[in-house]
C-alpha positions as CSV (number, residue, x, y, z in Angstrom):
1,M,-12.9,-35.7,-13.5
2,A,-13.4,-37.1,-17.0
3,F,-14.9,-35.0,-19.8
4,D,-18.4,-36.2,-20.8
5,P,-19.4,-34.6,-24.2
6,E,-23.0,-35.7,-23.9
7,N,-23.7,-33.9,-20.7
8,F,-21.4,-30.9,-21.3
9,K,-22.8,-27.6,-20.3
10,F,-20.8,-24.5,-21.2
11,E,-20.3,-22.2,-18.1
12,T,-18.0,-19.3,-17.7
13,P,-16.0,-19.0,-14.5
14,Q,-17.3,-16.9,-11.6
15,F,-15.7,-13.5,-11.0
16,D,-12.7,-13.7,-8.7
17,A,-11.6,-10.4,-7.1
18,R,-8.0,-11.6,-6.9
19,F,-7.8,-11.5,-10.7
20,P,-9.6,-8.3,-11.8
21,N,-7.7,-7.8,-15.1
22,Q,-8.5,-9.1,-18.5
23,N,-5.5,-11.4,-18.6
24,Q,-6.7,-14.5,-16.8
25,S,-3.4,-16.5,-16.9
26,K,-2.9,-16.2,-13.2
27,H,-6.5,-17.1,-12.5
28,C,-6.1,-20.2,-14.7
29,A,-2.9,-21.3,-12.9
30,Q,-4.2,-20.6,-9.4
31,S,-7.4,-22.5,-10.1
32,Y,-5.4,-25.5,-11.3
33,V,-3.4,-25.5,-8.1
34,D,-6.4,-24.9,-5.9
35,Y,-8.3,-27.8,-7.6
36,H,-5.5,-30.3,-7.0
37,K,-4.9,-29.1,-3.4
38,C,-8.7,-29.4,-2.7
39,V,-8.9,-32.9,-4.2
40,N,-5.9,-34.0,-2.1
41,V,-7.7,-32.9,1.0
42,K,-11.4,-33.4,0.3
43,G,-11.7,-35.7,-2.7
44,E,-13.1,-35.1,-6.2
45,E,-16.8,-35.2,-5.1
46,F,-16.4,-32.1,-2.8
47,E,-18.5,-29.3,-4.5
48,P,-16.0,-26.5,-4.1
49,C,-13.3,-28.6,-5.8
50,K,-15.7,-28.9,-8.8
51,I,-15.8,-25.1,-9.0
52,F,-12.0,-25.0,-9.3
53,F,-12.1,-27.7,-11.9
54,K,-14.7,-25.9,-14.0
55,T,-12.7,-22.7,-13.7
56,F,-9.3,-24.0,-14.8
57,T,-10.8,-26.1,-17.6
58,S,-12.6,-23.0,-18.9
59,L,-9.6,-20.7,-18.7
60,C,-6.5,-22.8,-19.2
61,P,-5.2,-23.9,-22.6
62,V,-5.2,-27.7,-22.9
63,D,-1.5,-27.6,-23.7
64,W,-0.8,-25.9,-20.3
65,V,-2.9,-28.5,-18.4
66,E,-1.2,-31.4,-20.1
67,K,2.3,-29.9,-19.4
68,W,1.3,-29.4,-15.7
69,D,-0.1,-32.9,-15.4
70,D,3.1,-34.3,-16.8
71,Q,5.1,-32.2,-14.3
72,R,3.0,-33.3,-11.4
73,E,3.4,-37.0,-12.4
74,A,7.1,-36.6,-12.7
75,G,7.3,-34.8,-9.3
76,K,8.6,-31.6,-10.9
77,F,5.6,-29.3,-10.6
78,P,6.9,-26.0,-9.0
79,V,4.0,-25.9,-6.4
80,K,3.6,-28.4,-3.6
81,M,0.1,-29.9,-3.7
82,D,0.1,-31.3,-0.1
């Protein structure tokens, strides 16, 4: 999904009971993994995948996402996305 600054709408992620604490690092990482697994199975246009995308783009630092993208492209990401 590409970022479109003209149609950008700021939204906060929904509450996830798996991550009740203030530190949202695990929520960020899990949402990143869930998004890519979802896209691999259902495609980018599947609505629940878009929720994971919004969540990880809201919570994760850009540097982390870039690092994880590089690792996935190199086949060195520690989680299997199949």
